[in-house]
C-alpha positions, 0 to 999 in steps of 0.5 A: 827194666822199664824206660824210667828205670833204664834212664835212671840207670844210664844217668847214674852210670854216667855220673859214676864214670864222670866222678872217676875222671875228676881227681887231680889235687895239683892245680899245675896239672889241670886238664888244659882244655874242656876237662877230664873226659872221654870224647867219643866219635859218632859212629856212622859206618860200622866197617870203619876202624876205631881208635882210642887215644889215651893221655893226660892234658897233653892229649888235649893239645894234640887230639884235634889235630890227630882226629882231623888227620884220621878223618875218613879213615877211622873213628877216634875217641880220646880219653883225657884223664888225670891218672897215674899207675894204680891197681884201681885204674887197671881193674876198674876205671880202664875197663869201663873206658875200654867197654866203650869200644871195641877199638882196633888201635889204642895209643896210650900215655900216662906220666905227668901225674905220677911224679909226686912222691907217694903217688906211686909206691917204690917198686910198683911202677913197672908191674902196674904199667904192665898191669895196664897193658894186660888190662887192655889185652884182656878186654880187647885182645885183638887191639893194636897197642902203641905207648907214648912217652911223657913230654919234658917238664920245664923250669918255671919261668925259663923255657930253655931249661929242664926242671932238674927234679921233676923231669928227672922223674919223668925220664926215669918213668919213661925208661921203665915204661919203655922197658915194660913195652919192650917186654910186652911187644908194644911199639913206642911213640917217643914224644919226649925225644920229639920235644926235648930239643924244641923247648922254645915251643913250650908255653913257658911262664908259670906253666911247666908242663904244656906247649904251644900249637906247633909242638902239639902238631908235631905230637899229633903227626907222630901219633897218626903216623904210628896209628896208621902203621898198625890200623887195619883197613876198613872191613 
């Protein structure tokens, strides 16, 4: 392949991947940051462990804190994305991201984009969630995995109350995902439990989903704590 063909192929691949990470029709579920994308670390020492953080817009809030705490110990990539469980995610999109590795530790979450009726067909949540784990292990069999539960969803205009409809789905999805992780032997970062008694840290107003800085620091600290438990030493 000549240089021009290589450059064109690279640009095409980038745009194809970028296009895969821009689908969210619900304006309430915005990226809450610099967009849906894979933020990649610059690798200078190949002996240092690599970590991949996967999550929805909540990851936008805590990833900088987690990356800073792991600075000097690991290179951290962070994939902020709008996906819920699906076969297409498991078989095409996720493997493309994992190919950016290899990664030693993967701390992952997906939940805030799957509560709307029709997005995940009844009876498929658990097998698709297991398929997600299987897809990671097929691509990176030596990676250590950690799953993070989804955070609470509040009632619009009242940061002291939980949304009874949406949050009910979040709780059920967290429960089913936790069951899958138990069966797969994947440890848990229980983000939901960390914030459910700290609703005063929510952003509030018309924003039902996002949080203020102190909440994201709590999540970042928990993320790093769990990553360090399983992260290998530098080679």
